[in-house]
OpenMM code with the backbone's topology and positions (N, CA, C; nanometers):
from openmm import Vec3, app, unit

residues = "MET SER GLY GLU ASN ALA GLN ASP GLY LYS GLU ASN GLY ASN GLU ARG ASN LEU GLY VAL GLN PRO LEU ASP ALA LEU MET ALA ALA HIS GLU VAL ASP ASN HIS ALA LEU VAL ALA ALA SER THR GLU PRO MET THR HIS LYS ALA VAL GLN ARG ALA ARG LYS GLY ARG LYS LEU THR ARG HIS MET GLN ARG ARG MET VAL ALA ALA PHE ASN GLU VAL LEU LYS GLN ARG GLY SER GLU ASP SER TYR THR LEU HIS LYS LEU PHE SER TYR GLU ALA".split()
positions = [
    Vec3(0.0816, -0.1188, 0.0000),
    Vec3(0.0000, 0.0000, 0.0000),
    Vec3(0.0864, 0.1259, 0.0000),
    Vec3(0.1911, 0.1287, 0.0845),
    Vec3(0.2764, 0.2473, 0.0903),
    Vec3(0.3559, 0.2652, -0.0392),
    Vec3(0.3845, 0.1545, -0.1093),
    Vec3(0.4541, 0.1629, -0.2372),
    Vec3(0.3720, 0.2357, -0.3418),
    Vec3(0.2406, 0.2157, -0.3374),
    Vec3(0.1536, 0.2855, -0.4318),
    Vec3(0.1553, 0.4349, -0.4055),
    Vec3(0.1512, 0.4736, -0.2789),
    Vec3(0.1536, 0.6159, -0.2448),
    Vec3(0.2844, 0.6799, -0.2881),
    Vec3(0.3940, 0.6103, -0.2706),
    Vec3(0.5234, 0.6644, -0.3114),
    Vec3(0.5264, 0.6844, -0.4630),
    Vec3(0.4736, 0.5884, -0.5347),
    Vec3(0.4695, 0.6002, -0.6805),
    Vec3(0.3815, 0.7173, -0.7231),
    Vec3(0.2660, 0.7339, -0.6587),
    Vec3(0.1783, 0.8461, -0.6900),
    Vec3(0.2498, 0.9785, -0.6667),
    Vec3(0.3249, 0.9851, -0.5582),
    Vec3(0.3992, 1.1069, -0.5275),
    Vec3(0.5026, 1.1391, -0.6328),
    Vec3(0.5703, 1.0359, -0.6844),
    Vec3(0.6700, 1.0578, -0.7890),
    Vec3(0.6037, 1.1088, -0.9156),
    Vec3(0.4906, 1.0496, -0.9514),
    Vec3(0.4218, 1.0943, -1.0722),
    Vec3(0.3751, 1.2382, -1.0576),
    Vec3(0.3182, 1.2709, -0.9435),
    Vec3(0.2745, 1.4079, -0.9211),
    Vec3(0.3928, 1.5025, -0.9207),
    Vec3(0.5050, 1.4614, -0.8656),
    Vec3(0.6240, 1.5448, -0.8635),
    Vec3(0.6764, 1.5730, -1.0029),
    Vec3(0.6737, 1.4726, -1.0898),
    Vec3(0.7202, 1.4922, -1.2265),
    Vec3(0.6326, 1.5906, -1.3009),
    Vec3(0.5043, 1.5907, -1.2727),
    Vec3(0.4142, 1.6832, -1.3394),
    Vec3(0.4381, 1.8264, -1.2930),
    Vec3(0.4912, 1.8429, -1.1730),
    Vec3(0.5154, 1.9770, -1.1194),
    Vec3(0.6504, 2.0322, -1.1617),
    Vec3(0.7439, 1.9469, -1.2003),
    Vec3(0.8753, 1.9919, -1.2440),
    Vec3(0.8760, 1.9984, -1.3964),
    Vec3(0.8725, 2.1197, -1.4474),
    Vec3(0.8511, 2.1390, -1.5904),
    Vec3(0.9739, 2.1891, -1.6650),
    Vec3(1.0882, 2.1809, -1.6041),
    Vec3(1.2112, 2.2213, -1.6717),
    Vec3(1.2375, 2.3706, -1.6598),
    Vec3(1.3599, 2.4076, -1.6871),
    Vec3(1.4008, 2.5477, -1.6765),
    Vec3(1.3095, 2.6330, -1.7638),
    Vec3(1.2653, 2.7429, -1.7072),
    Vec3(1.1698, 2.8306, -1.7744),
    Vec3(1.2388, 2.9458, -1.8467),
    Vec3(1.1708, 3.0061, -1.9439),
    Vec3(1.2272, 3.1225, -2.0126),
    Vec3(1.2643, 3.2356, -1.9161),
    Vec3(1.1951, 3.2448, -1.8044),
    Vec3(1.2268, 3.3441, -1.7020),
    Vec3(1.3742, 3.3375, -1.6630),
    Vec3(1.4276, 3.2179, -1.6497),
    Vec3(1.5671, 3.1992, -1.6100),
    Vec3(1.6618, 3.2643, -1.7107),
    Vec3(1.6426, 3.2375, -1.8373),
    Vec3(1.7296, 3.2933, -1.9413),
    Vec3(1.7147, 3.4451, -1.9504),
    Vec3(1.5924, 3.4948, -1.9367),
    Vec3(1.5709, 3.6388, -1.9440),
    Vec3(1.6323, 3.7106, -1.8238),
    Vec3(1.6232, 3.6483, -1.7072),
    Vec3(1.6869, 3.7083, -1.5902),
    Vec3(1.8378, 3.7140, -1.6095),
    Vec3(1.8955, 3.6092, -1.6641),
    Vec3(2.0397, 3.6074, -1.6901),
    Vec3(2.0771, 3.7126, -1.7957),
    Vec3(1.9980, 3.7218, -1.9005),
    Vec3(2.0263, 3.8174, -2.0081),
    Vec3(2.0210, 3.9625, -1.9589),
    Vec3(1.9280, 3.9896, -1.8693),
    Vec3(1.9132, 4.1256, -1.8151),
    Vec3(1.9929, 4.1462, -1.6860),
    Vec3(2.0707, 4.0440, -1.6485),
    Vec3(2.1524, 4.0487, -1.5266),
    Vec3(2.0695, 4.0815, -1.4028),
    Vec3(1.9575, 4.0109, -1.3899),
    Vec3(1.8684, 4.0258, -1.2749),
    Vec3(1.8856, 3.9026, -1.1873),
    Vec3(1.9107, 3.9236, -1.0587),
    Vec3(1.9225, 3.8094, -0.9687),
    Vec3(1.7918, 3.7913, -0.8894),
    Vec3(1.7851, 3.6822, -0.8173),
    Vec3(1.6642, 3.6501, -0.7414),
    Vec3(1.6294, 3.7612, -0.6433),
    Vec3(1.7309, 3.8162, -0.5779),
    Vec3(1.7062, 3.9205, -0.4782),
    Vec3(1.6407, 4.0439, -0.5410),
    Vec3(1.6807, 4.0791, -0.6611),
    Vec3(1.6231, 4.1956, -0.7277),
    Vec3(1.4724, 4.1769, -0.7483),
    Vec3(1.4305, 4.0556, -0.7851),
    Vec3(1.2876, 4.0289, -0.8023),
    Vec3(1.2140, 4.0395, -0.6698),
    Vec3(1.2706, 3.9816, -0.5649),
    Vec3(1.2064, 3.9862, -0.4332),
    Vec3(1.1947, 4.1314, -0.3869),
    Vec3(1.2991, 4.2080, -0.4043),
    Vec3(1.2991, 4.3480, -0.3600),
    Vec3(1.2000, 4.4336, -0.4389),
    Vec3(1.1820, 4.4033, -0.5667),
    Vec3(1.0938, 4.4829, -0.6523),
    Vec3(0.9467, 4.4457, -0.6378),
    Vec3(0.9195, 4.3307, -0.5811),
    Vec3(0.7814, 4.2842, -0.5710),
    Vec3(0.7024, 4.3675, -0.4705),
    Vec3(0.5814, 4.4051, -0.5100),
    Vec3(0.4929, 4.4778, -0.4185),
    Vec3(0.4087, 4.3818, -0.3360),
    Vec3(0.4099, 4.2544, -0.3737),
    Vec3(0.3374, 4.1512, -0.3006),
    Vec3(0.4388, 4.0554, -0.2387),
    Vec3(0.3970, 3.9796, -0.1373),
    Vec3(0.4910, 3.8863, -0.0740),
    Vec3(0.5510, 3.7871, -0.1741),
    Vec3(0.6840, 3.7773, -0.1697),
    Vec3(0.7561, 3.6853, -0.2567),
    Vec3(0.8863, 3.6475, -0.1862),
    Vec3(0.9243, 3.5229, -0.1977),
    Vec3(1.0482, 3.4776, -0.1339),
    Vec3(1.1522, 3.4423, -0.2388),
    Vec3(1.2772, 3.4373, -0.1946),
    Vec3(1.3855, 3.3952, -0.2836),
    Vec3(1.3626, 3.2515, -0.3290),
    Vec3(1.3099, 3.1712, -0.2405),
    Vec3(1.2820, 3.0308, -0.2726),
    Vec3(1.1769, 3.0205, -0.3838),
    Vec3(1.0757, 3.1053, -0.3805),
    Vec3(0.9727, 3.1045, -0.4840),
    Vec3(1.0308, 3.1429, -0.6192),
    Vec3(1.1212, 3.2402, -0.6195),
    Vec3(1.1852, 3.2825, -0.7443),
    Vec3(1.2683, 3.1676, -0.8005),
    Vec3(1.3429, 3.1010, -0.7139),
    Vec3(1.4247, 2.9885, -0.7588),
    Vec3(1.3364, 2.8786, -0.8168),
    Vec3(1.2262, 2.8509, -0.7529),
    Vec3(1.1324, 2.7499, -0.8046),
    Vec3(1.0792, 2.7899, -0.9415),
    Vec3(1.0469, 2.9174, -0.9562),
    Vec3(0.9956, 2.9663, -1.0848),
    Vec3(1.0990, 2.9488, -1.1949),
    Vec3(1.2238, 2.9803, -1.1659),
    Vec3(1.3298, 2.9711, -1.2657),
    Vec3(1.3555, 2.8269, -1.3082),
    Vec3(1.3515, 2.7360, -1.2130),
    Vec3(1.3847, 2.5958, -1.2406),
    Vec3(1.2669, 2.5135, -1.2905),
    Vec3(1.1482, 2.5735, -1.2937),
    Vec3(1.0354, 2.5043, -1.3546),
    Vec3(0.9437, 2.4310, -1.2597),
    Vec3(0.9522, 2.4596, -1.1331),
    Vec3(0.8554, 2.4024, -1.0399),
    Vec3(0.7228, 2.4718, -1.0668),
    Vec3(0.6183, 2.3955, -1.0866),
    Vec3(0.4902, 2.4535, -1.1245),
    Vec3(0.4377, 2.5467, -1.0157),
    Vec3(0.4067, 2.6698, -1.0552),
    Vec3(0.3539, 2.7708, -0.9649),
    Vec3(0.2079, 2.7969, -0.9972),
    Vec3(0.1381, 2.8538, -0.9014),
    Vec3(-0.0001, 2.8951, -0.9274),
    Vec3(0.0014, 3.0123, -1.0247),
    Vec3(-0.1092, 3.0364, -1.0885),
    Vec3(-0.1208, 3.1491, -1.1814),
    Vec3(-0.0947, 3.2807, -1.1067),
    Vec3(-0.1451, 3.2895, -0.9849),
    Vec3(-0.1265, 3.4106, -0.9048),
    Vec3(0.0226, 3.4379, -0.8804),
    Vec3(0.0976, 3.3360, -0.8445),
    Vec3(0.2408, 3.3537, -0.8198),
    Vec3(0.3145, 3.3841, -0.9503),
    Vec3(0.2717, 3.3240, -1.0594),
    Vec3(0.3325, 3.3567, -1.1884),
    Vec3(0.3136, 3.5057, -1.2185),
    Vec3(0.1937, 3.5566, -1.1939),
    Vec3(0.1668, 3.6986, -1.2184),
    Vec3(0.2550, 3.7877, -1.1306),
    Vec3(0.2779, 3.7460, -1.0063),
    Vec3(0.3674, 3.8213, -0.9183),
    Vec3(0.5076, 3.8271, -0.9769),
    Vec3(0.5534, 3.7146, -1.0303),
    Vec3(0.6876, 3.7088, -1.0901),
    Vec3(0.6969, 3.8031, -1.2097),
    Vec3(0.5951, 3.8005, -1.2932),
    Vec3(0.5927, 3.8874, -1.4117),
    Vec3(0.5960, 4.0337, -1.3696),
    Vec3(0.5122, 4.0701, -1.2740),
    Vec3(0.5063, 4.2092, -1.2282),
    Vec3(0.6397, 4.2522, -1.1689),
    Vec3(0.7002, 4.1671, -1.0881),
    Vec3(0.8281, 4.2006, -1.0262),
    Vec3(0.9386, 4.2123, -1.1310),
    Vec3(0.9412, 4.1203, -1.2272),
    Vec3(1.0437, 4.1245, -1.3319),
    Vec3(1.0304, 4.2524, -1.4146),
    Vec3(0.9084, 4.2846, -1.4526),
    Vec3(0.8868, 4.4070, -1.5303),
    Vec3(0.9220, 4.5311, -1.4485),
    Vec3(0.8972, 4.5291, -1.3183),
    Vec3(0.9320, 4.6414, -1.2318),
    Vec3(1.0836, 4.6587, -1.2244),
    Vec3(1.1577, 4.5497, -1.2132),
    Vec3(1.3041, 4.5578, -1.2108),
    Vec3(1.3545, 4.6208, -1.3408),
    Vec3(1.3006, 4.5760, -1.4535),
    Vec3(1.3434, 4.6313, -1.5820),
    Vec3(1.3116, 4.7800, -1.5900),
    Vec3(1.1939, 4.8172, -1.5423),
    Vec3(1.1533, 4.9583, -1.5431),
    Vec3(1.2483, 5.0413, -1.4569),
    Vec3(1.2831, 4.9907, -1.3387),
    Vec3(1.3753, 5.0614, -1.2488),
    Vec3(1.5125, 5.0797, -1.3119),
    Vec3(1.5494, 4.9882, -1.3987),
    Vec3(1.6809, 4.9949, -1.4636),
    Vec3(1.6777, 5.0753, -1.5936),
    Vec3(1.5617, 5.1326, -1.6249),
    Vec3(1.5505, 5.2173, -1.7427),
    Vec3(1.5229, 5.1432, -1.8716),
    Vec3(1.4912, 5.0158, -1.8632),
    Vec3(1.4618, 4.9374, -1.9834),
    Vec3(1.3162, 4.9570, -2.0244),
    Vec3(1.2929, 4.9611, -2.1524),
    Vec3(1.1563, 4.9718, -2.2029),
    Vec3(1.0959, 4.8347, -2.2309),
    Vec3(1.1746, 4.7294, -2.2095),
    Vec3(1.1243, 4.5937, -2.2292),
    Vec3(1.0170, 4.5635, -2.1264),
    Vec3(0.9180, 4.4866, -2.1706),
    Vec3(0.8119, 4.4424, -2.0810),
    Vec3(0.7692, 4.3040, -2.1283),
    Vec3(0.7489, 4.2141, -2.0348),
    Vec3(0.7190, 4.0761, -2.0695),
    Vec3(0.5841, 4.0333, -2.0144),
    Vec3(0.5217, 3.9405, -2.0854),
    Vec3(0.3942, 3.8848, -2.0422),
    Vec3(0.4184, 3.7493, -1.9774),
    Vec3(0.3157, 3.6991, -1.9140),
    Vec3(0.3236, 3.5694, -1.8481),
    Vec3(0.3662, 3.4606, -1.9462),
    Vec3(0.3155, 3.4659, -2.0673),
    Vec3(0.3450, 3.3621, -2.1659),
    Vec3(0.4880, 3.3696, -2.2191),
    Vec3(0.5530, 3.4832, -2.2017),
    Vec3(0.6931, 3.4968, -2.2435),
    Vec3(0.7889, 3.4438, -2.1349),
    Vec3(0.7428, 3.4442, -2.0093),
    Vec3(0.8289, 3.4046, -1.8981),
    Vec3(0.8107, 3.2591, -1.8566),
    Vec3(0.6939, 3.2026, -1.8854),
    Vec3(0.6643, 3.0652, -1.8442),
    Vec3(0.6162, 2.9850, -1.9643),
    Vec3(0.6647, 2.8617, -1.9750),
    Vec3(0.6302, 2.7774, -2.0901),
    Vec3(0.5130, 2.6844, -2.0600),
    Vec3(0.4442, 2.7064, -1.9515),
    Vec3(0.3292, 2.6233, -1.9147),
    Vec3(0.2183, 2.7117, -1.8589),
    Vec3(0.0991, 2.6567, -1.8526),
    Vec3(-0.0131, 2.7288, -1.7923),
    Vec3(-0.0496, 2.6608, -1.6616),
    Vec3(-0.0684, 2.7429, -1.5591),
    Vec3(-0.1027, 2.6879, -1.4263),
    Vec3(-0.2470, 2.6425, -1.4229),
] * unit.nanometer
topology = app.Topology()
chain = topology.addChain("A")
for resn in residues:
    res = topology.addResidue(resn, chain)
    for name in ("N", "CA", "C"):
        topology.addAtom(name, app.Element.getBySymbol(name[0]), res)
């Protein structure tokens, strides 16, 4: 019985790990680190959440929107006219 639960957990875990996201490459290209996103966010956000977003751990739509808003705010603070949408930063839908 416990073996079945462990297997279910692995399957669910694989569905939540979706691979490195475009957010990761864009943050690197714009030289934005995790701390910059956390500092720019107007809503609660942790460094751990940013790391999860970059590495492809499935986030809720609400948290994805927070990431987008924070990333765009960092770019705005740095004088960039670039602005990204949720679909440009994440390759999956929550």
